[in-house]
N, C-alpha and C positions, 0 to 999 in steps of 0.2 A: 547432480541431478539432471535428468533428461532437458536438453534445450527446448525441445518441444513443448514438453510437460510446464516450463517454466513461461515460455511465450503465452501459453493458454492462462496461467495464472496473472500473467501482464495486462492481458486483454481483459480480462474480468474487472481487474483493479481500473485501468483505463475507461471502463466502460462506466463502473460505479461514479469515478470521480466527474465524468463528462457531464454527469446528471446535474452537477452545480456549476458548471461553466458554460453558461447559456452563449450560444453562437461564436464558440471558441473552442479547438481543439488541442487539448493538452497534448504536447509530446512527451516522450518516456523521461526525459532529462532535465524537461523545465522545473524550475522550481515554485511550486505551486501556491506557496506562502508569499513569494515575491511578486507573484502575478498580481496580489491583493484581492484574490475573492474568496479566499478561506478565513473564517472565523472559529473560536473555539467549539462552537454547537458542530460544524463542519468535522472539526479533528476528533471529536467523540465520535461522530457517526463514521467516519472511515476508520477507528479503531474497532469500534464494534462489528463494520462489515468484515473487517479482516478475519476477526475472531470468528465469528458465525460462518462465514463462506468457507474458511480454510480449515477449522475446525482446529485453532490453535488458540494459544492464551498468550496475550500480550501482558509483560508483567512490566513492573515500574522501572526496571532497568531498560526495558524497551523502549519507553515512551521519551526517547530523545528526539529533538525537532528533525537532526539528520537522517532518522531512520523512515520519516516519512516528507522531506522536502520534496522527492521526484518519486515517478512511479519506478524508475529503477531501483531506488534507494528501498522502495516499500516491499519489491519484488526481491531484492536481496536479503531483507530482515525476513520475508517469508520463507525464502530457501533455507536460511540459516536455522529459523525455528522448526522447519519439516525435519531438515537433518539432523538436528537435536532430538526431536520426537522420536526418529528412526532408530537412534543409538540408545536411547534410555528404556 
């Protein structure tokens, strides 16, 4: 995938996550769960946002914590899902 294309996706994810981190700028490689701001409601909202914003489906196999720990990990999952949808 185009690097600029994925940077745009990463920026959208960061913008969404930033709404939940008051007075704190989350970095791409920071573990958002380890920071202590995340709860199960946020996790559900994050999955829903990703599905709606990027028109993909997150299936049970995707719901691994490591896929959602960092903005970079979420972007990698998104990239994988989008590549799969192109090839299917």
